[in-house]
N, C-alpha and C positions, 0 to 999 in steps of 0.2 A: 610511238608518237608520230603523228602526221606532221610533215614539214611543209611550211608555206613559204620559206625563204626562196625557194626555187620558182615562185610564181612570177609570171612576166611582169615587168615594170608597169605595163599598161593597166594592170588590175586583175585581181582574181577574186571572184565571189566565193565566200566561205559557204560550206554546206549549211543547210538549215539545222537548227538545234534539234536533237532527237526528241521523240515523243516524251512528254512529261517534263521537259525542260522549259519551265515557265518562270517568269519573273513576278514574284508576289511578295507581299509584306507579311503574309500569314502562313505559318506552317500548315501543311495539309497532306492529304492522301496523294497529291500529285508529286510529292517528293521535294517540294520547295523547302529551303532551310529556314525560312522565317526572317532572313536578313535581306530579302530582295534578290537572292542569288539562287540559282538552280544547280542541282548536282551534276549537270552536264560538263562541268569544267570550264575552261576558258582559253583564250588566245594568249600565248606567252609573248611578252615584250621584253627585250633587253634594253635597259637604260644603264649605261656605264657597265659596271661589273655585277649589277643587280638584276634579278628577274622579277617581273611584275606580270599580273594576269588581269585580263578584263573578262567578265563573264560572257560566255559564248552567246547567250540569248540577247545580249546588248550590242553585239558587234554586227554591223551591217556589211562591212567589206574591209579587206586588206588590199592595199594597192601601193604602187610605187609613189614616191613623192611627186606631187603635181607642181606646177608653177605657183608660187605663193606671192601674193601682193602684201607687202608690209604696210601696216597702219601707223602713221606718225603718232607719237605720244602713247603708244600702247605698252603694256608691261612686257618684260622680257619673255615671259612664258607664252605670250600670244604672238606667234610668229607672223600672223597675218590671216588673210582669207584666200581661199582657192575655189575654183569652179569644180563642183562635184555634181555630175549628172544634171547640170543646168541650174544648180542652186549654189548660193554663196555659203561656203563652209568655213567656220573659224578653225584655224589650225593651231593646236596647242603643243608646246614643248614642255613637258612636265619635269624635265631633268632638274631645273633650278629649284623647283618646288619640293622635290623629294630628296634634295641634297646630293645630287649626282653632278659631277663636273660637266659643264657644257663644252663639248668639243665639236669640231666640224663633222658633219654627217657624211658617212661613207655611202657608196652605192648600194650597200645592203639595207639602208634606211627604208622604212616603210611608213605608210600612213594607215592607221587603224581607225576606221570611221565607226563611231559609236552613236547610238540613238537611245532615246528614253523609252522606247517600246511602243510609242503611239505613232502611227504613220503620219507624216507631215509635221511632226513636232520637233523638239530639240535634237540637233545632231552636232557633232564636232569631230574633227580629225585629230587624233593623238599621234604625234611623231614617235617612232621607236627606232633605235639604232639598228635593230634587226628584229625579226619575228621568227624565232627558231621553231615554232610549231604550236601545238595545242597541248593542254594538259587535261587529263581526265581524273585528276585528284578529286575525291569526294569532298565537296564544299561543306558537308556536315562536319568535317574534321577541322573547320576553320577555328584558329586560335586568335587571341587578341594580338594586335600589332605590338612590336617592341615599344616599351615606354621611352626609349632613347630616340625615337623619330623626331625630326624637326617639326615644329607646330604646323607648317604648311603640309607636310607629308602626312601627319596624323589626321588631318581633315580629309585627305584623299584616300587613305588606306583603311579598308574595313576590317582587315585581319590578314592572317597568313596561313598558308598550308605548306606542307613539305612533301618532297618526293625524294628519290634516290640521289638527286644532285643538290639537295639542300632546300632552303626556304624560298617561297614564292609569295610576294606581297600581292594581295588581291585588292585591286582598285575599286572604289565605289563610283560607279558611272554617274549616279545622281550628283555626287560631290564634284566630279570632273565637269559635268555640264553646268553646275552652279557657279563655276569660275566666271562665267559671263557677267555675273552680278558685281564682280570686282573691277570691271572695266569702267572707267569714267565715261559715261554715255554723253555727257555734255561736249566732250571733245570729239565724239564720233557720231554726232547728229542724232542721238537717241533720246 
């Protein structure tokens, strides 16, 4: 397992996905799973005592937490916005949505920048209590998420995989990015 927790707080660019690691909605000879996920694995995030994964092909960067500007009237899971490479980046804290207690973030906290796969399109930063590394679990082994997930979590988790340390919930990047539709735009000039 590659560790990225030791990355400098100023930011560390993740390596590009390996050949054949594509994001597609149709299974094919390129190794895609048919769920928009590639078999290249993902970036592990620790939220509370649970492990989550974001598909590697959808992760642009893992970096330390930037200065975040809070938006008045925003939902608790929207921490605010931050400057990311000259662009305004919404910063999301998914802990309350996935049923994890929200506690103050330690210095090990990281921001995982995810994108929808199209240059210049939707991006968001997902806060993680830590990023212990990457997983290379074959996403073809993805099983259904537990039926006991809270409704908000069920909308964000596409399934789960397991490794020697236990289950890993795989987050659906499209569902994470779609959270922006839940923000009352009238209050934010939209």
